[in-house]
C-alpha positions as CSV (number, residue, x, y, z in Angstrom):
1,M,-11.8,9.0,16.9
2,A,-13.1,7.6,13.7
3,S,-15.4,9.5,11.7
4,A,-18.9,8.3,10.8
5,G,-18.5,5.5,8.2
6,N,-15.1,5.1,8.7
7,P,-13.7,2.0,10.8
8,S,-12.3,2.4,14.4
9,L,-9.0,1.0,15.3
10,P,-9.5,-1.5,17.9
11,S,-7.0,-1.3,20.8
12,S,-6.5,-5.0,20.9
13,V,-5.1,-4.5,17.3
14,I,-2.7,-1.8,18.6
15,Q,-1.4,-3.8,21.4
16,D,-1.2,-6.9,19.0
17,F,1.2,-5.2,16.9
18,G,3.2,-3.7,19.8
19,A,2.1,0.0,19.0
20,D,1.7,2.8,21.7
21,G,0.6,6.2,21.5
22,E,-2.4,8.2,20.7
23,V,-4.6,7.2,17.5
24,V,-4.6,10.1,15.2
25,P,-6.4,9.9,11.6
26,T,-3.8,10.1,8.8
27,S,-4.4,13.0,6.3
28,G,-4.7,10.4,3.5
29,G,-5.7,7.0,3.5
30,M,-9.5,7.4,2.5
31,G,-10.2,7.9,6.2
32,T,-9.1,4.3,7.1
33,S,-5.7,4.7,8.5
34,Y,-4.1,6.1,11.4
35,Y,-0.9,6.9,13.2
36,V,0.0,5.3,16.4
37,G,3.2,6.4,17.8
38,T,5.8,5.2,15.5
39,A,3.3,3.0,13.5
40,V,0.9,3.5,10.6
41,F,-2.3,1.3,10.9
42,K,-4.3,0.5,7.7
43,H,-7.8,-1.0,7.6
44,V,-7.9,-3.7,4.6
45,G,-11.2,-4.8,5.1
46,D,-11.9,-7.9,2.7
47,D,-8.5,-7.4,1.1
48,K,-6.5,-9.6,3.4
49,A,-4.9,-11.7,0.9
50,E,-3.4,-8.5,-1.3
51,A,-2.5,-6.9,2.3
52,V,-0.5,-9.9,3.0
53,W,1.2,-10.3,-0.1
54,C,2.0,-6.3,0.0
55,A,3.6,-7.1,3.1
56,S,5.6,-9.8,2.4
57,V,7.0,-8.2,-0.6
58,F,7.9,-5.0,1.3
59,D,9.4,-6.7,4.1
60,G,12.2,-7.9,2.4
61,L,12.5,-5.4,-0.6
62,K,15.7,-3.5,-0.7
63,V,15.8,-0.4,-3.4
64,D,18.8,1.7,-3.7
65,G,18.1,5.3,-3.0
66,V,14.6,4.7,-1.7
67,R,13.1,4.1,1.7
68,I,10.8,1.4,2.1
69,P,8.3,1.3,5.4
70,R,8.7,-2.1,6.9
71,P,5.7,-4.0,7.7
72,L,5.1,-4.8,11.5
73,V,4.2,-8.5,12.5
74,S,2.1,-9.2,15.1
75,S,2.7,-11.1,18.3
76,Q,1.1,-14.3,16.5
77,G,3.5,-13.8,13.6
78,Y,0.7,-12.3,11.4
79,Y,0.9,-9.2,8.8
80,V,-3.1,-8.7,9.2
81,V,-5.2,-8.7,12.5
82,N,-8.8,-8.4,12.4
83,G,-8.8,-6.5,9.0
84,W,-5.8,-4.2,10.0
85,S,-2.1,-4.0,8.8
86,A,0.5,-2.0,10.5
87,S,3.8,-0.5,9.2
88,E,6.6,1.7,10.3
89,F,6.1,5.5,10.4
90,V,8.3,7.1,7.8
91,A,9.1,10.8,7.9
92,G,8.2,12.8,5.0
93,E,5.8,14.8,2.8
94,T,4.0,14.4,-0.4
95,G,4.1,17.0,-3.1
96,P,5.1,16.1,-6.4
97,Y,4.6,19.5,-8.0
98,D,8.4,20.3,-8.7
99,R,9.9,16.9,-8.1
100,W,8.5,15.0,-11.3
101,A,12.3,13.8,-12.4
102,Q,12.8,12.4,-8.8
103,I,9.6,10.8,-8.6
104,L,10.2,9.1,-12.1
105,A,13.6,8.0,-11.0
106,T,12.2,6.5,-7.8
107,A,9.5,4.9,-9.8
108,R,12.0,3.1,-12.1
109,S,14.3,2.2,-9.2
110,L,11.4,0.6,-7.4
111,H,10.2,-1.4,-10.5
112,K,13.8,-2.6,-11.2
113,A,13.8,-4.2,-7.9
114,L,10.2,-5.6,-8.2
115,S,11.0,-7.0,-11.7
116,G,11.6,-10.7,-10.5
117,T,8.3,-10.6,-8.2
118,P,5.8,-13.3,-9.7
119,C,2.4,-12.1,-10.5
120,P,0.2,-12.6,-7.3
121,E,-3.0,-14.6,-7.9
122,F,-5.2,-12.2,-6.4
123,I,-4.7,-9.4,-9.1
124,R,-6.7,-11.8,-11.5
125,H,-9.7,-11.8,-9.6
126,R,-9.8,-8.6,-7.5
127,V,-13.0,-6.5,-7.9
128,S,-12.7,-2.5,-7.5
129,P,-13.3,0.4,-9.7
130,W,-9.5,0.5,-10.3
131,A,-9.3,-3.3,-11.3
132,T,-12.2,-2.3,-13.6
133,G,-10.4,0.7,-15.2
134,D,-7.0,-1.4,-15.5
135,R,-8.8,-4.1,-17.3
136,V,-10.8,-1.8,-19.8
137,A,-7.5,0.5,-20.6
138,W,-5.7,-2.7,-21.6
139,D,-8.9,-4.4,-23.4
140,D,-9.1,-7.1,-21.0
141,A,-12.7,-6.2,-20.5
142,A,-15.7,-3.7,-21.9
143,I,-18.1,-1.4,-20.2
144,E,-20.7,1.2,-20.9
145,P,-19.7,4.5,-19.5
146,L,-22.0,6.7,-17.7
147,E,-23.7,9.2,-20.3
148,E,-22.1,12.2,-18.7
149,L,-18.5,10.5,-19.4
150,R,-19.2,8.9,-22.7
151,Q,-17.5,12.0,-25.0
152,V,-14.5,11.8,-22.7
153,F,-14.4,8.2,-23.2
154,E,-14.6,8.2,-26.9
155,R,-12.1,11.0,-27.2
156,L,-9.7,8.7,-25.2
157,N,-10.6,5.4,-27.2
158,S,-10.2,7.1,-30.7
159,L,-6.6,8.0,-29.7
160,K,-5.7,4.6,-28.5
161,R,-3.3,2.3,-30.8
162,Q,-1.8,-1.2,-30.7
163,I,1.4,-0.9,-29.0
164,D,4.6,-3.1,-29.3
165,H,4.8,-5.9,-26.6
166,Q,6.3,-4.9,-23.6
167,P,6.5,-7.6,-21.0
168,S,4.4,-7.3,-17.6
169,Q,5.7,-7.5,-14.3
170,V,4.5,-6.1,-10.5
171,I,4.3,-2.4,-10.4
172,H,3.1,0.3,-8.1
173,A,0.1,1.7,-9.9
174,D,-0.1,5.0,-7.4
175,L,2.7,6.7,-7.2
176,A,2.5,10.1,-7.8
177,G,0.9,11.0,-4.4
178,N,2.7,8.1,-2.7
179,I,6.2,9.3,-2.5
180,L,7.3,11.1,0.6
181,F,10.1,13.5,0.6
182,A,12.0,14.7,3.6
183,D,15.3,17.0,3.8
184,G,18.6,14.8,4.0
185,L,16.5,11.6,3.3
186,D,16.0,9.3,0.5
187,P,12.4,9.3,-0.9
188,A,9.9,6.9,0.6
189,V,7.5,4.9,-1.1
190,I,4.1,4.3,0.8
191,D,0.8,2.5,0.1
192,F,1.7,-0.3,-2.3
193,S,-0.7,-0.6,-5.1
194,P,0.3,-3.3,-7.1
195,S,-0.7,-4.0,-10.7
196,W,0.6,-6.4,-13.4
197,R,1.6,-4.5,-16.3
198,P,4.9,-3.1,-18.0
199,A,7.3,-1.1,-16.0
200,A,7.1,2.0,-18.1
201,Y,3.3,2.0,-17.8
202,G,3.9,2.8,-13.9
203,D,5.6,5.7,-15.3
204,A,2.6,6.7,-17.5
205,I,0.1,6.5,-14.5
206,I,2.3,9.1,-12.8
207,V,2.5,11.5,-15.9
208,A,-1.4,11.0,-16.3
209,D,-1.9,11.9,-12.5
210,G,0.3,14.8,-12.8
211,L,-1.6,16.1,-16.1
212,L,-5.2,15.5,-14.2
213,W,-4.3,16.8,-10.7
214,Y,-1.0,18.3,-10.3
215,G,-0.9,20.8,-12.8
216,G,1.7,19.1,-15.2
217,G,2.1,20.0,-18.6
218,E,3.7,18.8,-21.8
219,A,7.0,18.9,-20.2
220,L,5.9,16.1,-18.0
221,I,4.9,14.0,-20.8
222,D,8.4,14.5,-22.6
223,L,10.0,13.7,-19.1
224,G,8.5,10.3,-19.1
225,R,9.0,9.5,-22.7
226,S,12.6,7.9,-22.2
227,S,11.0,4.8,-20.5
228,A,9.2,3.4,-23.6
229,A,8.8,4.2,-27.5
230,D,5.2,4.0,-27.1
231,F,4.9,6.1,-24.0
232,V,2.2,8.5,-25.0
233,Q,0.3,5.5,-26.0
234,L,0.8,4.2,-22.3
235,V,-0.4,7.7,-21.1
236,V,-3.7,7.3,-23.2
237,R,-4.3,4.0,-21.2
238,A,-3.2,5.4,-18.0
239,L,-6.0,8.2,-18.4
240,L,-8.4,5.6,-19.4
241,F,-7.6,3.8,-16.2
242,R,-8.1,7.0,-14.2
243,L,-11.4,7.8,-16.3
244,I,-13.1,4.1,-15.9
245,A,-12.1,4.0,-12.2
246,F,-14.0,7.4,-11.8
247,N,-16.7,6.3,-13.9
248,E,-17.1,3.2,-11.5
249,L,-16.8,5.3,-8.5
250,V,-19.7,7.6,-9.9
251,R,-22.0,4.7,-10.7
252,S,-21.7,2.9,-7.3
253,G,-22.5,6.1,-5.6
254,Q,-18.8,6.2,-3.8
255,M,-17.9,9.4,-5.4
256,P,-20.3,12.5,-6.8
257,F,-20.0,13.4,-10.2
258,S,-17.9,16.4,-11.2
259,E,-17.8,18.6,-13.9
260,L,-14.4,19.7,-12.7
261,E,-13.1,15.9,-13.3
262,V,-14.6,16.1,-17.0
263,R,-12.6,19.4,-17.6
264,R,-9.5,17.9,-16.2
265,F,-9.8,14.8,-18.3
266,N,-10.4,17.0,-21.5
267,S,-7.4,19.2,-20.8
268,A,-5.1,16.1,-20.3
269,I,-6.3,14.7,-23.4
270,D,-5.7,18.2,-25.3
271,L,-2.1,17.7,-24.2
272,V,-1.8,14.2,-25.4
273,E,-3.3,15.1,-28.6
274,Q,-0.7,17.4,-29.4
275,R,2.0,14.7,-28.6
276,L,0.4,12.4,-30.8
277,G,0.5,14.8,-33.7
């Protein structure tokens, strides 16, 4: 059963995708995803264009040493039905704490496979806290942060420097917690979050997330540095991306303000400052 405020999965959608079984909420997915037998359903809401595009890319993608969950197609040949998409279930558990080298290797294999994918039109026009964070981090937009986050924002901005040009491509911008591991199986990539940035920036987001939420330290920054000469500057942008997304979630009432988050950002910035000398 869906919790209050989260969408219920209609039985007609389950039938249209040919799934069968008990409807079980997933542990992630922000309360909008469900297991049904060997299928995983995700509520895409108004993001139909993005969901269709993501499904079409993953449908034919082959990545050496990486499992890609295949999207399901409805009886009418659609990737999205009444605001829902579906994909095959892939076994595994998240848990990046002791797998950073494997996570970064998986990211690099995935981004190599995605390197020839054209930029989808929706990326230029989408509206979300994460889209705002991405644009602010790369100087494509500017905002006034909330007063509670101004000091952290100014700390990060003071560290930002010009970086050498790196070509943009399609990347997965949320990999740290979206790679599944299972004994005897290749890692699996789930919850495609596309962005149009340099491939090494995908590594930088992994490192930033590790510093913020998974107990990563200086060694994690060093592990990622092989992907780009300006890697630490990419981590600065990745932290700005996460900070502004948090700012917008708080501003819109989707998430409460948290002093713990402020401390996490300041701790991550301390480590970055050390690496920048």
